[in-house]
MARKE-844318 format. One record per atom (N, C-alpha, C, CB): residue in three letters; x, y, z. Coordinates in pm, whole numbers, padded with zeros to 5 digits, always signed. Glycine has a CB too. Layout:
REM MARKE-844318
ALAXYZ
...
***
This chain:
REM MARKE-844318
UNK+00064-00114-00015
UNK-00004+00030-00008
UNK+00089+00095-00008
UNK-00089+00073+00101
UNK+00077+00164-00127
UNK+00166+00328-00102
UNK+00096+00473-00041
UNK+00216+00383-00262
UNK+00156+00538+00048
UNK+00101+00643+00114
UNK+00112+00762+00058
UNK+00143+00653+00226
UNK+00032+00822+00018
UNK+00043+00964-00069
UNK-00045+01081+00020
UNK-00036+00941-00247
UNK+00051+01169+00009
UNK+00033+01277+00100
UNK+00013+01411+00026
UNK+00151+01285+00193
UNK-00093+01472-00013
UNK-00141+01558-00086
UNK-00126+01702+00000
UNK-00279+01511-00126
UNK-00045+01810-00034
UNK-00037+01925-00001
UNK-00063+02072-00103
UNK+00080+01911+00048
UNK-00148+02118+00000
UNK-00177+02260-00079
UNK-00154+02395+00027
UNK-00355+02260-00140
UNK-00217+02452-00003
UNK-00208+02599+00119
UNK-00306+02572+00246
UNK-00278+02774+00036
UNK-00476+02594+00203
UNK-00503+02567+00302
UNK-00616+02449+00311
UNK-00524+02680+00354
UNK-00562+02348+00251
UNK-00609+02246+00272
UNK-00775+02262+00243
UNK-00562+02208+00403
UNK-00818+02338+00102
UNK-00932+02368+00118
UNK-01021+02292-00008
UNK-00932+02518+00128
UNK-00919+02314-00136
UNK-00985+02303-00257
UNK-00861+02166-00353
UNK-01000+02494-00335
UNK-00746+02221-00338
UNK-00665+02156-00459
UNK-00646+01994-00375
UNK-00484+02258-00504
UNK-00577+02007-00249
UNK-00532+01892-00179
UNK-00679+01795-00143
UNK-00442+01949-00033
UNK-00747+01839-00105
UNK-00860+01771-00058
UNK-00935+01684-00189
UNK-00959+01887+00012
UNK-00952+01772-00317
UNK-00964+01697-00437
UNK-00879+01599-00490
UNK-00971+01770-00520
UNK-00729+01620-00440
UNK-00681+01483-00467
UNK-00683+01388-00362
UNK-00553+01486-00509
UNK-00713+01410-00242
UNK-00735+01293-00171
UNK-00897+01241-00220
UNK-00714+01329+00000
UNK-00981+01287-00252
UNK-01097+01239-00273
UNK-01059+01142-00432
UNK-01215+01377-00274
UNK-00995+01203-00533
UNK-00986+01129-00626
UNK-00895+00995-00582
UNK-00939+01211-00733
UNK-00778+00979-00538
UNK-00699+00896-00516
UNK-00723+00797-00403
UNK-00600+00958-00508
UNK-00799+00813-00314
UNK-00868+00759-00195
UNK-00951+00632-00285
UNK-00978+00890-00104
UNK-01013+00637-00379
UNK-01067+00566-00460
UNK-01002+00446-00498
UNK-01092+00634-00551
UNK-00860+00459-00571
UNK-00793+00394-00626
UNK-00707+00272-00531
UNK-00725+00488-00692
UNK-00739+00131-00527
UNK-00699+00044-00513
UNK-00536+00059-00467
UNK-00739-00015-00614
UNK-00455-00001-00347
UNK-00322+00031-00331
UNK-00297+00117-00289
UNK-00259+00032-00405
UNK-00351+00265-00223
UNK-00326+00369-00192
UNK-00397+00380-00077
UNK-00342+00451-00280
UNK-00327+00456+00014
UNK-00338+00527+00135
UNK-00354+00675+00143
UNK-00234+00498+00203
UNK-00425+00748+00119
UNK-00419+00903+00128
UNK-00480+00979+00215
UNK-00458+00956+00029
UNK-00392+01091+00248
UNK-00414+01191+00342
UNK-00403+01345+00277
UNK-00310+01168+00456
UNK-00470+01418+00306
UNK-00431+01570+00252
UNK-00419+01680+00367
UNK-00552+01627+00147
UNK-00357+01769+00345
UNK-00289+01898+00472
UNK-00267+02032+00368
UNK-00085+01840+00564
UNK-00285+02100+00483
UNK-00221+02251+00385
UNK-00070+02277+00502
UNK-00383+02452+00389
UNK-00043+02381+00440
UNK+00086+02450+00511
UNK+00062+02575+00584
UNK+00196+02486+00409
UNK-00084+02647+00596
UNK-00087+02744+00642
UNK-00134+02720+00746
UNK-00128+02823+00585
UNK-00127+02806+00886
UNK-00161+02768+01005
UNK-00338+02797+01009
UNK-00065+02852+01116
UNK-00399+02850+00880
UNK-00521+02858+00844
UNK-00559+02727+00800
UNK-00541+02956+00754
UNK-00537+02637+00751
UNK-00539+02546+00718
UNK-00663+02469+00768
UNK-00431+02511+00737
UNK-00767+02370+00686
UNK-00844+02273+00771
UNK-00801+02214+00818
UNK-00914+02207+00743
UNK-00650+02141+00770
UNK-00601+02044+00845
UNK-00458+02072+00826
UNK-00648+01906+00808
UNK-00372+02112+00917
UNK-00216+02172+00927
UNK-00125+02031+00857
UNK-00161+02213+01130
UNK-00072+02027+00778
UNK+00022+01940+00794
UNK+00137+01923+00931
UNK+00082+01964+00682
UNK+00143+01793+00973
UNK+00218+01745+01077
UNK+00335+01662+01054
UNK+00140+01680+01151
UNK+00463+01655+01140
UNK+00568+01608+01116
UNK+00489+01431+01139
UNK+00700+01680+01220
UNK+00415+01403+01177
UNK+00328+01302+01176
UNK+00290+01242+01039
UNK+00219+01346+01241
UNK+00254+01338+00949
UNK+00202+01309+00820
UNK+00323+01285+00730
UNK+00111+01424+00768
UNK+00420+01391+00776
UNK+00566+01342+00702
UNK+00605+01235+00706
UNK+00675+01393+00739
UNK+00613+01229+00842
UNK+00653+01053+00871
UNK+00598+00924+00803
UNK+00613+01017+01011
UNK+00473+00952+00789
UNK+00350+00860+00745
UNK+00369+00831+00553
UNK+00175+00965+00793
UNK+00421+00918+00514
UNK+00398+00926+00358
UNK+00496+00875+00305
UNK+00379+01054+00296
UNK+00459+00798+00197
UNK+00593+00725+00100
UNK+00629+00823+00016
UNK+00560+00585-00002
UNK+00542+00860-00033
UNK+00525+01012-00165
UNK+00437+01109-00122
UNK+00451+00975-00332
UNK+00518+01271-00113
UNK+00458+01394-00080
UNK+00426+01466-00189
UNK+00533+01469-00001
UNK+00301+01476-00235
UNK+00250+01567-00374
UNK+00213+01713-00333
UNK+00101+01498-00453
UNK+00289+01829-00346
UNK+00239+01937-00360
UNK+00221+02030-00460
UNK+00275+01976-00298
UNK+00087+02112-00473
UNK+00032+02170-00587
UNK+00129+02286-00627
UNK-00116+02216-00561
UNK+00244+02327-00551
UNK+00295+02437-00601
UNK+00438+02429-00524
UNK+00200+02569-00576
UNK+00527+02525-00615
UNK+00662+02525-00552
UNK+00709+02555-00409
UNK+00725+02605-00618
UNK+00612+02666-00356
UNK+00597+02746-00252
UNK+00575+02634-00126
UNK+00473+02854-00281
UNK+00496+02521-00143
UNK+00437+02431-00066
UNK+00569+02324-00033
UNK+00302+02367-00146
UNK+00617+02308-00154
UNK+00787+02235-00132
UNK+00870+02302-00030
UNK+00892+02248-00275
UNK+00894+02425-00069
UNK+00985+02527-00008
UNK+00930+02538+00140
UNK+00981+02677-00091
UNK+00802+02565+00192
UNK+00760+02579+00325
UNK+00800+02405+00426
UNK+00572+02626+00308
UNK+00785+02298+00341
UNK+00799+02208+00397
UNK+00920+02150+00433
UNK+00742+02152+00351
UNK+01021+02195+00344
UNK+01160+02197+00327
UNK+01203+02285+00461
UNK+01207+02264+00172
UNK+01183+02392+00480
UNK+01167+02479+00566
UNK+01146+02442+00713
UNK+01076+02546+00522
UNK+01042+02376+00729
UNK+00984+02304+00853
UNK+01018+02203+00919
UNK+00888+02270+00838
UNK+01041+02054+00794
UNK+01057+01944+00834
UNK+01172+01918+00738
UNK+00937+01860+00838
UNK+01312+01989+00781
UNK+01415+01976+00694
UNK+01456+01793+00702
UNK+01544+02094+00746
UNK+01469+01758+00832
UNK+01548+01618+00861
UNK+01429+01549+00830
UNK+01620+01582+01022
UNK+01333+01546+00840
UNK+01218+01439+00807
UNK+01230+01439+00662
UNK+01056+01477+00858
UNK+01245+01487+00622
UNK+01227+01489+00443
UNK+01351+01455+00390
UNK+01187+01643+00368
UNK+01448+01401+00467
UNK+01560+01343+00380
UNK+01549+01211+00318
UNK+01675+01335+00454
UNK+01481+01156+00342
UNK+01457+01004+00276
UNK+01301+01022+00165
UNK+01424+00863+00438
UNK+01235+01140+00160
UNK+01098+01129+00095
UNK+01134+01216-00040
UNK+00960+01197+00197
UNK+01000+01189-00127
UNK+01003+01207-00261
UNK+00898+01316-00240
UNK+00974+01077-00361
UNK+00926+01436-00301
UNK+00864+01546-00287
UNK+00815+01585-00462
UNK+00972+01655-00202
UNK+00719+01581-00525
UNK+00684+01595-00646
UNK+00582+01735-00645
UNK+00621+01456-00695
UNK+00632+01826-00714
UNK+00558+01940-00740
UNK+00476+01969-00872
UNK+00644+02034-00724
UNK+00335+01957-00845
UNK+00223+01963-00952
UNK+00234+02078-01026
UNK+00085+01959-00897
UNK+00239+02202-00983
UNK+00251+02326-01044
UNK+00085+02366-01086
UNK+00364+02312-01179
UNK+00014+02319-01000
UNK-00156+02355-01017
UNK-00188+02494-00936
UNK-00266+02217-00941
UNK-00216+02589-01008
UNK-00263+02733-00935
UNK-00349+02717-00823
UNK-00343+02830-01032
UNK-00378+02781-00779
UNK-00498+02820-00678
UNK-00601+02902-00741
UNK-00449+02903-00553
UNK-00650+02807-00838
UNK-00781+02873-00934
UNK-00889+02783-00936
UNK-00745+02901-01098
UNK-00883+02668-00858
UNK-01010+02574-00880
UNK-01084+02552-00743
UNK-00964+02421-00943
UNK-01194+02529-00767
UNK-01281+02458-00661
UNK-01300+02326-00626
UNK-01388+02484-00679
UNK-01316+02308-00531
UNK-01316+02128-00482
UNK-01408+02045-00594
UNK-01408+02097-00297
UNK-01303+01976-00650
UNK-01375+01860-00729
UNK-01405+01928-00884
UNK-01536+01809-00641
UNK-01352+02045-00906
UNK-01339+02120-01049
UNK-01324+02028-01143
UNK-01221+02217-01067
UNK-01381+01984-01212
UNK-01356+01866-01388
UNK-01200+01878-01406
UNK-01450+01950-01586
UNK-01174+01986-01453
UNK-01052+02015-01483
UNK-00907+01998-01404
UNK-01072+02122-01507
UNK-00969+02040-01244
UNK-00882+02039-01172
UNK-00869+01850-01127
UNK-00919+02156-01059
UNK-00977+01783-01135
UNK-00966+01626-01129
UNK-00878+01577-01258
UNK-01126+01552-01133
UNK-00865+01610-01322
UNK-00822+01575-01446
UNK-00686+01569-01430
UNK-00864+01661-01550
UNK-00606+01697-01401
UNK-00488+01756-01415
UNK-00457+01660-01291
UNK-00472+01929-01412
UNK-00493+01660-01229
UNK-00435+01549-01048
UNK-00421+01393-01112
UNK-00616+01534-00867
UNK-00521+01380-01171
UNK-00532+01202-01225
UNK-00438+01191-01310
UNK-00674+01142-01308
UNK-00407+01268-01426
UNK-00290+01282-01501
UNK-00132+01302-01441
UNK-00323+01388-01578
UNK-00116+01386-01372
UNK-00022+01432-01310
UNK+00070+01331-01204
UNK-00083+01538-01251
UNK-00029+01274-01094
UNK+00000+01208-01010
UNK+00035+01074-01051
UNK-00085+01219-00931
UNK-00043+01021-01180
UNK-00026+00879-01234
UNK+00096+00861-01278
UNK-00114+00842-01342
UNK+00200+00969-01341
UNK+00335+00959-01377
UNK+00421+00948-01243
UNK+00375+01083-01467
UNK+00411+01009-01135
UNK+00470+00975-00983
UNK+00424+00842-00937
UNK+00420+01083-00866
UNK+00318+00758-00965
UNK+00324+00679-00855
UNK+00280+00539-00946
UNK+00220+00735-00717
UNK+00294+00523-01065
UNK+00308+00441-01175
UNK+00187+00372-01176
UNK+00424+00354-01173
UNK+00054+00457-01222
UNK-00043+00396-01239
UNK-00122+00458-01354
UNK-00102+00387-01123
***
């Protein structure tokens, strides 16, 4: 079972959409969180330890993770999707981008 952690800023639209899309796939355990203190669910060190693959929506999210969790990220793969904060939850275009781009990283 591959453990995927999806990260955006406020854990409101993009990462929850990714979590909803990939949770349905067999062979994956999925979580989502945000980097902002105002996130619905803020990423924790436990999330970082848990994840096999960390997928962020923008480079700034990776930068924030590296700044906050430097040592925990030593052996983690972080992938940047470059999906801007222009979508709402389960927006069909967002779903399509997430399905296609994440599949390349997880071999699906």
